[in-house]
N, C-alpha and C positions, 0 to 999 in steps of 0.2 A: 098569729097566735103563738107559735113556737118561739118566735124572736122575742116577744114580750116576756115569756116564761124564762128564756135564757138570760135576758137582761136582769130580771129581778133576782134570779139565782146568783148572778155575778155580784149584784149589789149586796145581797145578804152575806155572801162569802167574804167580801172585803170588810164589812162591818165586824164580822166575827173575828177575822184576822187582826183588825185594829184593836179590838178589845183584849185579845190574848197578849199582844205586844205591850199594852199599857197596864196589864194586871187587873183589869176590871172584871174578869170572869173567874176568879178564884185564887187560892194560895199557890197552886202549882205554877201559875204564871208569875206571881209576885216573887218567887224564889230567884228570878233572874235579875231583880233590881238591886241597886247598890246597897241599900240598908240591909237587905238579907245577906249579902256577901260579907259585910262587916261583922254581922252577928255570927257567922260561921268561922271566923278566924280563930286560930289556936293561940291562946295566951296573949292577947293583944296588949295586956298591961306591961309587957316587957319592952315594947317599942317606945323609943323616945327620940326626940329631935335635939341634937346637941348644937350649941353655938360654935362659930369658927374657932374661938379661943379657949375651948374647953380643955381641961387637963387630960381628959380621957383620950384626946387625939394625939398627945405627945408621943406615946410609944410607936404609933403608926408613922409619924413624921420622922422619928429617929430611924425606923426601919428603912424608910425610903432613902434617907441620907446615906445609910450604910450601904445600900445597894448601888447608889450613884457614885460612891467613892472609888471602887475599882475601875469604873469607866473613866473617871477623871485622871486616875493614875496611868491608865493605858494610853491617854492622849495628852502628854505633858506639854506639847507644843501648841495646843489649841488655846487661843486667847479667850478670856471670859467675856461674856456679852456685855455691851455697853450699859452702864448704869447698874449692873449687878453687883451686890456686895461681895467683897473678897472673902474667901473662906479663910478662917484662922489657920495658921501654920501649925501642924502637929509635930512636936519634937520627936526626933528619931530616938529609938532606944539607945542606951549608952553603949551597948556592945555591937550595934550594927555598923557604926563607922569603922571600928577596929576590924570587924570581919570583912568589910568591903576592901579595906586597905591590905588585909592579909591575903585576899584571894589571888591577886596577881603574883604575889611572892610564892604562894603555894603552887601555882601553875608552873612558874619558872623552876621551882625545886623539883617538881615531878618530871618536867622535861629534861632537866639535868640528870636525874636518876635514870631516865629511859634512854638517854643518848648513848652511854657506854655500851648498852646491850644491842643497839641497832647495828645491823651489818653495814659495812662500808667497803667500797671497792675503788681503788685508785689505779688509773691506767697511765702508762708512760710510753711514748712512741711518737712517730713511727721511725724505726731504726732500719738502716741497711744491714745486710748480713754481717759486715765487718764490725760496725758499731754495736750491733746486738751482742756479738761475742764479747766485746770489751765491757759493755754494760753488765752483762750476765756475770762476768768474772768479778767485777767490783761488788755486785749485789750479793754474791755468795758470802761475802764477809759479814752480812747481817744475820745469817743463820735463820732465815725466815721459813725454810722448809716448804711445806705444801701450801703456804700462803701465797706463793708466787706461781703464776701460770704464764707461759710464753706462747703467743699465738702468732700465726701468719695471716696477714690481711692482704687483700688484693683490691685495688681500686677498679670500679666499673668504668670501662672506657667507651663502651658502645652497647647498643641493643640490636639483636638480630631478629627479624621476622622470618619464621621458617615453618615448614610442615614436618612434623616428626616422622622418622623413618618407619616403614612398615613393609614386611616381606622382602627386605633386601633390594636387590637390583630390579626385580620384577615389579615390586611395589612402586619404586621410583619411576619406572617407565609408565605405569598406569597414571600416576599423579601428574607427570609432565603432559600426558595426552589430555588430561582433564583441564590443566591450566591453559593449554592452547585452545581448547574448546570454549573456555570462558573469556578468551581474548587477553589473557595474561601472558606476556612474552618475556618479562624481565625476571628470570629465576636462574638458579645455579644448583646443580645436583652435587651434594657434598660427597667427595670420593671416599673410597674404602681406606685410603691412606691418612685420613684425617686423624689428629691426635686423640680426640675424644670419641671413643667407640660408640657412645650413645647417640651421636649425631651422624654417623656414617650412613649414606644413602638417604639422608634427609634432604629436603629441598629448601635452600635459602632464597628468600624473596626480597631481601634488602637489608642493609646495615644502616642504623640510624644513631646519631650522637645522643639523643635524649629519648627517654621512655615515652614522653608525650608524643613525639613525632612517630615513634613506632606504633603507638596505639591508634593514631590518626590514620596511618596506612592500613592497619588491620580493618578499620572501619570502612575504608574504600574497598578492600577485598571482599568484605561481607556484602557490600552493596552489589558487587558483581556476581555473587553466588558462592563464593569460597568461604567456608566456615571452619576449616581445619587449621587455619594459620594460628601460630603461637608466637610468644615473645620470650627470648632468653637473653640474660645479661652476659655480656662478654667482659672478662676481667683481664687486667694486665698480667703478662707472664711473670714479671719480676715482682714478688710480693714484698711487703714491709713487715717487720717484726714489732710486736707490741708486748708489753709486760703488764699483767694485771696483778695487783697486790691487794689482798683482802685483810680487813681487821688489823690495820697497823696501829701499834701503840704510838703515843706522842714521840718517844725517843726514836723509834724506827722511822717515823715520818721525817723527823729532822735529819736523820742519817741519809734517807733517800734523797732529800733535797740537796744535800751536800754532794752526793754522787752525781745527781742529775746536772749540777752546775758545770760539770766537765763536758756536757753535751748541750750546748746552747741552742741548737736547732730543734731540740725535742721539747715537748710540753707535758706537763702533768695535768691530768683531767680526771673527771669521774668516769667510771666505766659506762659505756653506752648500753651494755646488756649484761 
């Protein structure tokens, strides 16, 4: 009996739901139908369907073409699609060609104006002590004053791997004991009579011709547990003289080249620093 009652209640509920969806049970349900929605639109008389060739569409087409023009200018190498009509060439303004032609000339003129104010440095060398005195005497005739700087340069001949000194002789003894404990037996204690006082009682671990070889050996020492090794460049005892001349005028440069011609083994170059 209960099943029959439940069945008929279910049938009645479905019928009522179907009637609501179709609008058979009153105006409240009919409000959801399409005629009712059209009636509720605001000012429907302003809506109109335009044909494709309507004149009212021309401003919109022109706006789209104007937006597409910058993209076409940004990609000048892109070829037009096959079958597409070629866009008519737009004549450039009369002053644009002259402005484009004048731009490189203006840049050159600005560079020429900036060139005299740019600092310049010319270096001549490398002179031996005797040739440096001769060159300096002839250079004095140009009256360049403080524009001339004479420097002593020394060539790097080798690189030394060493342990910096610490606590004099006692420190050197402690370091040598540490080296033996690490299995490093190739070293040399720099004596107190060494010309460079900053290296006295330091420990030399090897002399290498190139910096790369010295760095490679330091890597081997680190692998053995020694981390205090350093590299120092060793320079030749007899230095060379160079002359640096700054902000030379064209006349002074010509005179410098005439003086330098008497020293064929020397070269004129830009200052390295």
